[in-house]
C-alpha positions in Angstrom: -13.1 17.3 -30.8 -13.6 14.7 -33.2 -17.2 13.4 -33.9 -16.7 10.0 -32.7 -15.1 11.2 -29.5 -18.2 12.9 -29.1 -20.4 10.0 -29.4 -18.3 8.3 -27.2 -18.0 10.6 -24.4 -21.7 11.8 -24.5 -22.6 9.3 -21.7 -23.3 11.5 -19.2 -26.0 13.0 -21.6 -27.6 10.0 -22.2 -25.8 8.3 -24.9 -24.3 4.7 -24.5 -20.7 4.4 -24.8 -19.2 3.4 -28.2 -17.4 0.1 -26.7 -19.8 -2.6 -26.4 -18.1 -3.9 -23.3 -19.4 -0.9 -21.1 -22.6 -0.7 -22.7 -24.5 -3.8 -20.9 -24.4 -5.2 -17.4 -25.2 -8.9 -16.6 -28.5 -9.7 -14.8 -27.1 -9.8 -11.6 -29.3 -10.3 -8.7 -29.7 -7.4 -6.6 -32.9 -8.3 -5.2 -31.6 -9.3 -2.2 -29.6 -6.1 -1.6 -30.5 -4.3 1.5 -30.1 -0.5 0.7 -29.7 2.6 3.2 -30.6 5.6 1.7 -29.7 7.6 4.7 -26.4 6.1 4.9 -25.8 6.9 1.6 -26.7 10.2 1.7 -24.7 10.9 5.2 -21.7 9.2 3.8 -21.9 11.3 0.6 -19.2 8.9 -0.7 -17.2 9.7 -3.8 -14.2 7.2 -4.9 -11.1 7.4 -6.6 -10.0 3.8 -7.5 -6.2 3.2 -8.2 -5.5 -0.1 -9.8 -1.9 -0.9 -9.9 -1.9 -3.4 -13.0 0.7 -6.0 -12.8 0.6 -6.7 -9.0 3.0 -4.5 -7.1 5.2 -5.7 -4.3 3.9 -5.3 -1.0 7.5 -4.1 0.4 7.0 -0.3 0.1 4.2 -0.3 2.7 5.9 -3.3 4.9 9.4 -4.0 5.4 8.8 -5.3 8.9 10.4 -8.5 7.6 13.3 -7.2 5.7 16.2 -8.7 7.8 14.8 -12.3 7.5 14.2 -11.4 3.7 17.8 -10.4 3.2 19.1 -13.6 4.5 16.6 -16.1 2.3 16.8 -14.1 -0.8 18.5 -15.5 -3.7 20.1 -12.1 -4.7 21.4 -9.2 -2.3 19.0 -6.9 -1.5 21.4 -4.2 -0.1 24.0 -4.2 -3.0 21.0 -3.6 -5.5 18.5 -1.5 -4.1 21.0 1.4 -2.9 19.2 1.8 0.4 16.2 0.2 2.3 15.8 2.3 5.2 12.7 1.6 7.6 10.3 4.4 8.9 8.9 4.1 12.3 6.0 2.1 11.1 8.0 0.0 8.7 7.4 1.7 5.4 10.4 1.6 2.9 11.6 5.2 3.2 13.3 5.2 -0.4 9.7 3.7 -2.0 7.3 6.5 -0.8 7.8 5.5 3.1 8.6 9.0 4.0 5.0 10.2 2.6 3.1 7.2 4.0 4.6 7.7 7.5 3.5 11.5 7.2 -0.1 10.4 6.0 -1.1 8.0 8.7 0.7 10.5 11.1 -2.2 13.0 10.0 -4.9 10.3 10.2 -5.6 10.5 6.4 -3.9 7.2 5.3 -5.0 3.5 6.6 -2.4 0.6 5.2 -3.8 -2.8 5.2 -1.0 -5.2 5.3 -2.8 -8.6 4.9 -5.0 -8.6 1.8 -4.4 -12.4 1.3 -6.3 -14.9 -0.6 -6.4 -18.3 0.9 -8.9 -19.3 -1.8 -6.0 -18.5 -4.5 -3.4 -20.4 -2.5 -5.6 -23.4 -2.4 -6.1 -23.2 -6.2 -2.7 -22.3 -7.1 -4.2 -19.4 -9.0 -1.9 -16.2 -9.6 -2.5 -15.3 -13.1 -3.0 -11.4 -14.0 -5.9 -11.9 -16.2 -7.9 -14.2 -13.7 -6.8 -12.2 -10.6 -7.7 -8.7 -12.5 -11.0 -9.8 -13.5 -11.5 -11.2 -9.9 -10.7 -8.1 -8.2 -12.4 -5.7 -10.3 -15.8 -7.7 -10.7 -15.9 -8.5 -7.0 -16.4 -12.2 -7.5 -14.2 -15.2 -7.9 -16.0 -16.7 -10.6 -13.9 -13.7 -12.6 -16.9 -13.2 -14.9 -20.3 -11.0 -15.1 -20.5 -7.2 -14.1 -17.9 -5.1 -12.9 -18.1 -3.7 -9.2 -19.2 -0.5 -10.4 -21.6 -1.6 -12.8 -23.3 -3.6 -10.2 -23.3 -0.4 -7.8 -24.5 1.7 -10.7 -27.8 -0.6 -11.1 -28.3 -0.6 -7.2 -28.3 3.3 -7.1 -30.5 3.7 -9.9 -32.8 1.2 -8.5 -33.2 3.0 -5.4 -33.7 6.3 -6.7 -30.5 8.0 -5.6 -29.2 8.7 -9.3 -31.3 9.1 -12.4 -31.1 10.3 -16.0 -30.6 13.8 -14.3 -27.2 12.9 -12.4 -24.4 14.5 -14.1 -21.2 11.8 -14.9 -21.8 9.7 -12.2 -19.0 7.2 -13.5 -15.9 8.7 -15.1 -12.6 6.6 -16.1 -9.4 7.8 -16.8 -8.1 4.7 -18.1 -10.3 3.5 -20.5 -11.8 0.2 -20.6 -11.8 -1.5 -17.3 -13.4 -4.5 -15.5 -15.0 -2.5 -13.0 -17.3 -1.5 -15.5 -17.5 -4.8 -17.5 -20.8 -5.7 -19.4 -23.0 -8.4 -19.2 -26.7 -9.0 -20.5 -28.9 -6.5 -18.9 -29.0 -2.9 -20.6 -27.7 -0.6 -18.7 -29.0 3.1 -18.9 -26.5 5.2 -21.0 -26.2 7.9 -18.1 -24.6 5.3 -15.8 -22.0 3.9 -18.4 -18.3 5.6 -17.5 -17.6 8.6 -19.7 -13.8 8.9 -20.5 -11.6 11.9 -19.7 -7.9 12.6 -19.6 -5.5 14.7 -16.9 -6.1 17.7 -19.2 -9.7 17.5 -19.5 -9.7 18.1 -23.1 -13.4 18.8 -23.4 -15.4 16.3 -25.4 -18.4 18.5 -25.7 -16.5 21.5 -27.2 -17.0 22.4 -31.1 -14.2 23.3 -33.3 -15.8 26.5 -35.0 -14.9 26.1 -38.3 -14.3 22.6 -39.1 -17.6 21.5 -38.0 -19.0 23.6 -40.7 -18.1 21.4 -43.0 -19.7 18.6 -41.5 -23.1 20.1 -41.9 -22.2 22.1 -45.1 -20.4 19.8 -47.3 -20.9 21.8 -50.7 -20.1 25.0 -49.2 -16.1 25.1 -48.7 -15.7 28.1 -47.3 -17.3 29.4 -44.0 -19.1 32.7 -44.4 -17.3 35.5 -43.3 -20.3 36.3 -40.8 -20.1 32.8 -39.0 -16.3 33.0 -38.7 -16.7 35.5 -36.2 -19.9 33.9 -34.5 -19.4 30.4 -32.5 -22.8 31.0 -31.0 -24.4 31.1 -34.3 -22.8 27.9 -35.6 -23.6 25.9 -32.4 -27.5 27.1 -32.7 -27.6 25.8 -36.4 -25.6 22.6 -35.7 -27.9 22.0 -32.9 -31.0 22.5 -35.0 -29.5 20.1 -37.3 -28.7 17.7 -34.7 -32.3 17.6 -33.6 -33.6 17.5 -37.2 -31.3 14.8 -38.8 -31.2 12.5 -35.8 -33.7 9.5 -34.5 -35.4 9.9 -31.4 -33.2 8.3 -28.8 -30.0 8.6 -26.5 -27.9 10.0 -29.1 -30.7 13.0 -29.7 -30.9 13.4 -26.1 -27.2 13.9 -25.8 -27.0 16.6 -28.2 -29.9 18.4 -26.6 -27.8 18.6 -23.3 -24.5 19.2 -25.4 -24.3 23.1 -24.5 -24.7 22.6 -20.6 -22.2 19.8 -20.7 -19.5 21.9 -22.4 -20.2 24.6 -20.0 -20.0 22.1 -17.0 -16.4 20.8 -18.5 -15.2 24.2 -19.1 -16.0 25.3 -15.3 -14.2 22.2 -14.2 -11.1 22.9 -16.4 -10.7 26.3 -15.2 -10.5 25.3 -11.5 -7.4 26.8 -10.0 -5.6 24.9 -6.8 -6.3 26.3 -3.7 -3.9 28.5 -2.1 -1.0 26.7 -0.8 -1.8 23.2 -2.7 1.1 22.3 -5.1 1.8 19.1 -7.0 5.1 17.6 -7.9 6.3 18.8 -11.4 7.0 16.3 -14.3 4.5 13.8 -12.7 1.8 12.9 -15.0 0.1 10.8 -12.3 -0.2 13.8 -10.2 -1.9 15.6 -12.8 -4.3 12.9 -13.2 -5.1 13.0 -9.5 -5.5 16.8 -9.5 -7.9 16.4 -12.6 -10.0 14.0 -10.5 -10.1 15.9 -7.5 -11.0 19.2 -9.4 -14.3 17.0 -10.7 -15.2 15.3 -7.6 -15.0 18.5 -5.6 -16.9 20.5 -8.3 -19.4 17.7 -8.8 -21.3 15.7 -6.2 -23.1 13.9 -8.7 -20.0 11.8 -9.6 -19.6 9.1 -7.6 -16.4 7.3 -8.9 -13.4 8.1 -11.0 -11.3 5.0 -11.8 -7.3 5.4 -12.8 -4.8 3.2 -13.9 -1.1 3.0 -14.3 -0.8 5.9 -16.9 2.1 8.1 -15.4 3.4 5.4 -13.3 4.3 2.6 -15.6 3.4 -1.2 -15.3 3.9 -3.0 -11.6 4.9 -6.7 -13.2 8.5 -6.7 -11.8 9.9 -10.0 -12.5 13.2 -8.6 -13.4 15.1 -5.3 -12.6 12.7 -4.3 -9.9 14.9 -1.0 -8.8 12.2 1.2 -10.6 10.2 -0.1 -8.3 11.3 2.5 -5.7 10.7 5.2 -7.9 7.4 4.3 -9.1 6.2 4.0 -5.5 7.9 7.1 -4.5 6.1 8.8 -7.5 2.7 7.4 -6.6 2.6 8.7 -2.7 4.3 12.1 -3.4 1.0 12.7 -5.7 -1.1 11.0 -3.1 0.2 13.3 -0.6 -0.6 16.5 -2.9 -3.9 14.8 -3.4 -4.6 14.8 0.1 -3.9 18.6 0.8 -5.9 19.4 -2.1 -8.9 17.3 -1.0 -8.4 18.9 2.5 -8.1 22.5 1.0 -11.7 21.9 -0.5 -13.0 20.5 2.9 -14.0 17.2 0.8 -12.0 14.9 3.0 -15.0 13.7 5.0 -16.6 12.3 1.3 -13.8 11.6 -1.4 -12.0 8.4 -0.2 -9.0 6.9 -2.4 -8.4 3.3 -2.8 -5.3 1.3 -4.1 -4.5 -2.2 -4.7 -3.7 -4.4 -7.8 -4.0 -8.0 -9.2 -1.9 -9.6 -6.3 1.4 -9.1 -4.4 4.5 -10.9 -5.3 6.9 -13.1 -3.3 10.0 -11.5 -1.7 12.7 -13.6 -3.1 15.0 -11.2 -5.3 15.4 -13.7 -8.2 18.2 -14.1 -10.7 16.8 -11.5 -12.7 16.7 -9.0 -9.8 12.8 -9.1 -9.7 9.8 -10.4 -7.7 7.9 -13.3 -9.2 3.9 -13.6 -8.5 2.7 -13.7 -5.1 -0.5 -13.3 -3.2 -0.3 -11.1 -0.2 -0.6 -7.5 -0.9 -1.3 -3.7 0.8 -4.8 -2.2 0.4 -4.3 1.6 0.9 -6.9 3.8 2.0 -6.9 7.7 2.0 -9.7 9.8 3.1 -13.5 9.4 3.5 -13.6 10.6 7.1 -17.5 10.4 7.2 -17.4 6.7 7.3 -14.0 5.7 7.6 -11.9 5.8 10.9 -8.3 6.4 11.0 -7.2 3.1 12.1 -3.6 3.4 10.8 -1.4 0.4 10.1 -3.6 -3.1 10.3 -2.2 -6.6 9.8 1.1 -8.3 10.6 3.0 -10.5 8.2 5.8 -13.6 8.8 8.2 -14.9 6.0 7.2 -18.4 4.9 10.1 -20.0 3.2 9.2 -23.2 1.2 12.8 -24.0 0.7 12.2 -24.1 -2.9 14.3 -21.7 -5.6 12.3 -18.5 -5.7 9.7 -19.4 -3.3 9.7 -16.9 -0.4 6.6 -15.1 0.5 5.1 -13.0 3.1 1.7 -14.5 5.0 -0.4 -12.8 7.7 1.0 -13.8 11.0 -0.8 -16.4 13.3 -3.9 -14.5 14.7 -3.5 -11.0 12.6 -6.3 -9.4 10.8 -6.8 -10.6 7.3 -9.2 -10.4 4.4 -9.6 -11.6 0.7 -9.6 -9.3 -2.1 -13.5 -9.9 -2.5 -13.7 -7.7 0.8 -12.7 -4.6 -1.2 -15.6 -4.7 -3.5 -18.0 -5.4 -0.3 -16.3 -2.3 1.4 -17.0 -0.1 -1.6 -20.7 -1.5 -1.7 -21.1 -0.6 1.9 -19.6 2.9 1.9 -22.8 3.7 -1.0 -25.3 2.5 1.5 -25.4 -1.5 0.8 -25.9 -2.9 4.5 -25.1 -6.6 3.4 -22.4 -6.4 0.7 -21.4 -10.0 1.0 -24.8 -11.1 -1.0 -22.9 -9.5 -4.0 -19.4 -11.2 -3.5 -19.8 -14.7 -2.4 -20.1 -14.0 1.1 -17.1 -11.9 1.7 -17.8 -9.1 4.2 -16.7 -5.6 4.0 -13.2 -5.0 5.6 -13.5 -4.8 9.6 -10.9 -4.0 11.8 -12.3 -0.9 13.0 -12.3 0.7 9.8 -16.2 1.7 9.4 -17.6 4.6 11.7 
């Protein structure tokens, strides 16, 4: 492993992440937060967050209005998509709907069809940057700390995590506004550690190459050292302690050996009997790695995933691949839930999926969809704290009678919520009793979701 990567990825050992945006946290006022340690411990919550950058269409999880959409659309759905078959719950069968139907039937998936922002309609805000920032920070101001930065401070303040907590936050997507910085220093161990789906070991030392870092004048590795990894490690650890100043980096080197062992143990985990993931599906491999980490390490609270292995979701043109992407996503999620249940972690681990915003439903002249508002929010697992409510929310077609302005909106009287309620839902599962104080007044998702 490269020295730079060791420094960058040693956060679990007490160092700060090299990327400065992760290393700080805004002075967020958490003094008014009511934290319930009993709820935190009873839930034992662990979260996989899948954020679909670009803003996915809601149609995979909701074609209940498809006949009206077909009649009003600028371009023809039937001739372009080669099959739009509704399932019993009005999922799009060819776009992951078969997997969704099975997951709902087994009580493993909740589909909220009316994550809709009235405020964004009022301000005509449908830009990627601002909506992503708002959704990942849990605040319409679009600035300040990310959801998981705020959560980290709350957990630390209430003494349920500390410097001995191993890898509480992990990112498999690189930088993200979920971990956005602010002005207040964040304890190094709380900053996210970056890993990939192969779980390349950030703490492992390559035996011969590392000799040259510490012995630059000796171009040949002594014969006795070539066969003695333990000896080289001992010498390097001693040098690290003698050359580094007191502080986070020195502490990171102190814990390097135990963390290397920890990572290797996770890497060597085998799948439980009967669990398989789809082949040639890079995203499925990310999910498998994430679940292996969470099932082996209850200290890890959050793992965030991005689009890698799926592709982007900004489907302004040539949207046919959306069908394949959704099928790829939900085939991986189906395997992931089987994996979680085989590890007997379905009570603790939840998976949440949403994106920037929804898209309108007019198939435009470029055979795509432009930016919209209403979107699906998918929730899997977490049975310690979530009920199986199935499909929630009804939509109706809204036709502005302007070119390319054809939307789905929540039906009158249907349950709906703003995207900020997703942030409140996350805070609540980790023991925050009044999460609305962190999200501008938006409460956690209701509709019978919480036990």
